[in-house]
N, C-alpha and C positions, 0 to 999 in steps of 0.2 A: 504223782505216784512216788510212794514213800520208799528211800532208801534203807535197806536192812544195816543195821549197825554191825560192825563186827568188829570183834574182838582181839587184837594182835599182840602177841607178846613184844614190847616196846622198850628200849633203852636208851634215853636220853643222854649224849655226851656233850659237855660244852669243852671248846677248844680254848689255846692258849689265848687266842685271839679273839675270844667270845663266842664265836660261831656257835649256835647250839644243832648237833646232828642226831638223828633219830636212827637206831640201830635195828633193822628188822630181820626176822628169819629168811633166808635166800628164797625160799619155797614162794613166799609171801612178796617179795622184791619182783619174782618171776612173776607172780600174778596181776601185779600193777603193772608191770611192763607191758603184758599181754592185753590188760584191758586198755592201755593208751593207744597199742597198736590198734587195736578193735573200734576205738572210737574213732582215731585218725581215718582208716578203711571207711567206717560207715559215714564219716563227713564228705570222703571222697566220692560215695555212690549218691550222698543226697547232692551233692554238685553237680553231676554229672546229670544227673536224673532232672533236674533243673535247667541245664542248658539242652536235654533234648527235648522237655517240654517247652523251651522259650524256641527250639529250632536252629539252635547252636550246634547241635550234635545230631549224629545220623547214624542207625543200625546198617552195616548191611549184611545180608546174610553168609554164611559160613562157606558157602562155595564159591564167592566171589573173595572172601579174605581168604581162604587157602589156595586161591589162586594166586596172589599176591606173595603171599608167606612162598610158593611155591617157586615163585620167581618172574611170575609171567609179566609182562609189560603192565605197567600200574595203568597206564592209560588206557590202553584197551579194555583191561577190568574194567575199570569206571566209566567207560565208554558204554560198554555193553550192559554194566550194573543201570544205567542210566537209560537202555533202550535206545542210543542215539546213533543214527549209521554215520560211519566215518565221514561222508562228504558233509553232513549237516555239522559234525565237531570242526571239521578243518574250515566251514565257509564261517563260523562263531569263531573261530581262534584266527582267521583272518590268515590262512595257510593254506597251499595246495592239499587236495587228498594225497596226493602221491608222494608230498614230505611229510604227512602225517602218518601214512603207510610206513615210512622208512624210520619214523621216529619209533612206532610200535615194535617194529621186528629189531630196533634194535640196529640197523644199519647206518643210523646217521644220530646224531646228540642233537635237539634243540637248543637253542641260545638260552639262558635264563628270561628273557623277553617271550619267548616262542612258550616256553613250559609255561611261562606267568600267565599267558593269553590261553594256553589250554586248560590250566587250571580253573581258570574264570568261567570259560566256557562249559566245564562240566562242574559249576558250583562246588568247588572243593576248594580246599586251603594249599597252598604250595607244601606243607609239612605231609599231604595225603600221597603226594607225590616223591615224597623221598625218602 
């Protein structure tokens, strides 16, 4: 695709140290900044889509994301998203179902190692629980 050539009223200034500076109208400067930001956004989307295609990213429905945003137990939300009964998750994580229930209810905190095992059992990263 050919790029459209744009004519910009530009003034060049050479500083005392020999640096050559371009002076452009402020509106053009703002347009260039926005174009750079758009390019960065497009690259971020491309990278996300590649991670999604590679199975390194996952999309969850808004229903589940909203539950997390609203403060519900992230472990419970992810467990229910995975359609995993509490007993199965507890078994995979090597903890009792009662302990898992207490963690989900916020009555007890799990150790770092316990939370790490729960995350692994849910096939998510620790960041997804943080």
